[in-house]
N, C-alpha and C positions, 0 to 999 in steps of 0.2 A: 934234356928231354925226359919226361916221366916214363918209367917202365913198370909194367905189371907182369909178374911171372906167376904161372898157375901150375900147381902140382895136382895131378888127378890120378886116381887109382880105381880101376874097375875089376870085377871078378865074375867068374861063373862058379857057383857052388851047387853040389848035388846033395840031395837029402832023400829020405824015404818018400816024402810027398812029391818031390821033384827029381826023380832019378835021371831025367834028361838034362838037368842043370838049370839054374836060375841066374840070370844076368843081373848084376846090381853094381852100384857105386859103393866102394868101401866106405864105411861109416866115417864121417868127419871130412870127407873130400867132396869137391875140390877145395884146395887151400890157396889163397891169393897172397902174394908178396909184392906190395906196392912200394916203389922206391921212395915215395914221399914219407913213408913211415920210418925211414932210416936217414936221420939227419946227416947232411953232407958236411965235411970239414970246411969246405970253401964257402958255405952258406948258400949253395945252389938250392932254390926253392923246389926243384924236382927231386931232391934227395940224393942219396948215395945208391946208384944203380948196382955197383959192385957188391955192396953189403946185402942188398935185396936178393941178388942172384946167388950169393953164397948161402944165404938162409934157405932159399928155395932148393938149392942143390943138397944141402944138409937134410932137409925134409924128404927129398926124393930118395936119397940113399938110405935113410932110416926106414922108409916104407918098403923099399926093396928088401932090406934085411929081414923085416918082419914077414913079408910074403914068402921069401925063400925058406924060412923056418916052417911056415904054412901048416895046413892040416890036410888030411887025406881027402876031405870033402871039397876043398878048393881045387878044382881041376884046371882052371885057366885064370890068368890075371894079366893085366897090363898097367904099367905105371908110366906116366908121361910128365915131362917138364916142358911147358910151352910159354911163349910170350902171349900177351893178350890178343895180338893180331892173328894168332893161330900158327905161327912158326914154331916147329918142334925143335927143342934144344937137345933133350935126352928122351929116349923111349926104350923100355925093356918089357918083354912079355914072356910068359910061360904058357905053353899050350897053343892051340891054333884057334884063334877067334874066327868065326865064320866070315867069309867074304859076303858083304851085304850088297854087292853090285847087282843091279837088276839083270836078269838073263835076257839077251836079245833073241827074238824069234828069227830063225833062219828064213831068208827069202826063198820062195819056191819059183 
């Protein structure tokens, strides 16, 4: 079976013009790792899923390392490694991203 792994990184950065913070995707992300781009030793046309996952994990950990070094203006960030179907494999964040769940009005 073909697998696609996605590494994504988002951040909130403050500046003079946006002291409240500006949400954005980190430049160059998301990055996709398709198992079909990693030839399988057994000739499987869907490629080597383990090699694709290893490459995605390597990118994930490299991005974490860079974000932990960080700058004072980057107040929040999240890095995720997911499958294309949305299942999360790894996730790490710094800071508290706001909960975007709609508020339910109390019934009177």
